[in-house]
C-alpha positions in Angstrom: 181.4 -55.0 87.0 177.6 -54.4 86.5 174.6 -54.2 88.7 171.1 -54.7 88.3 167.9 -56.1 89.6 166.1 -59.2 88.5 163.2 -58.6 86.5 161.7 -62.1 86.3 163.0 -65.4 86.6 161.2 -68.3 85.0 162.6 -71.7 86.7 160.7 -73.9 84.6 162.5 -72.4 81.5 165.9 -71.7 83.3 166.4 -68.0 82.3 165.1 -64.6 83.5 166.1 -61.0 82.5 168.0 -58.7 84.8 167.4 -54.8 84.4 170.7 -52.9 84.4 171.3 -50.0 86.6 172.7 -48.0 83.9 169.6 -48.2 81.9 171.0 -50.1 79.2 169.1 -53.2 77.6 167.9 -55.8 80.0 170.5 -59.0 79.9 169.8 -62.5 80.0 170.5 -64.8 82.7 170.4 -68.5 82.8 170.0 -71.3 85.5 173.7 -72.7 84.9 175.1 -69.3 85.9 172.8 -69.1 88.9 173.8 -72.6 90.0 177.5 -72.3 89.5 177.1 -69.0 91.7 175.4 -70.9 94.2 172.4 -68.3 94.8 169.8 -71.0 94.9 166.8 -69.3 93.0 166.5 -65.9 91.8 163.3 -63.6 92.9 162.0 -60.6 91.1 163.7 -57.2 92.2 166.6 -59.2 93.5 169.8 -57.1 93.6 172.8 -58.7 91.5 176.2 -57.9 90.6 177.4 -59.6 87.1 179.6 -59.7 84.4 178.7 -59.6 80.7 179.9 -62.4 78.1 178.8 -62.0 74.5 177.9 -65.4 72.8 176.5 -66.7 69.8 172.8 -66.0 71.0 173.7 -62.5 72.4 174.8 -61.1 75.6 174.3 -63.0 78.9 175.1 -62.3 82.7 178.1 -64.5 84.1 179.9 -64.4 87.6 176.8 -63.5 89.4 177.1 -62.3 92.9 174.2 -61.3 95.7 174.8 -57.8 96.5 173.0 -55.0 98.9 172.9 -51.4 97.4 175.6 -51.0 94.9 178.1 -53.1 96.7 
């Protein structure tokens, strides 16, 4: 379980970045994961919880959930 804030999300391109709370590298988030979590649209500075998956193109956020603070 990892927490972070949306750095940006480009709806036209279908992806964005999440800045992780632990200070490690930003992680990509794809529109398909946002849809799967039924979060609607992501906005800059929105808090999220998520898991990380390694795929052929690197690491990405999966299993997203909206969060308030560190919950």
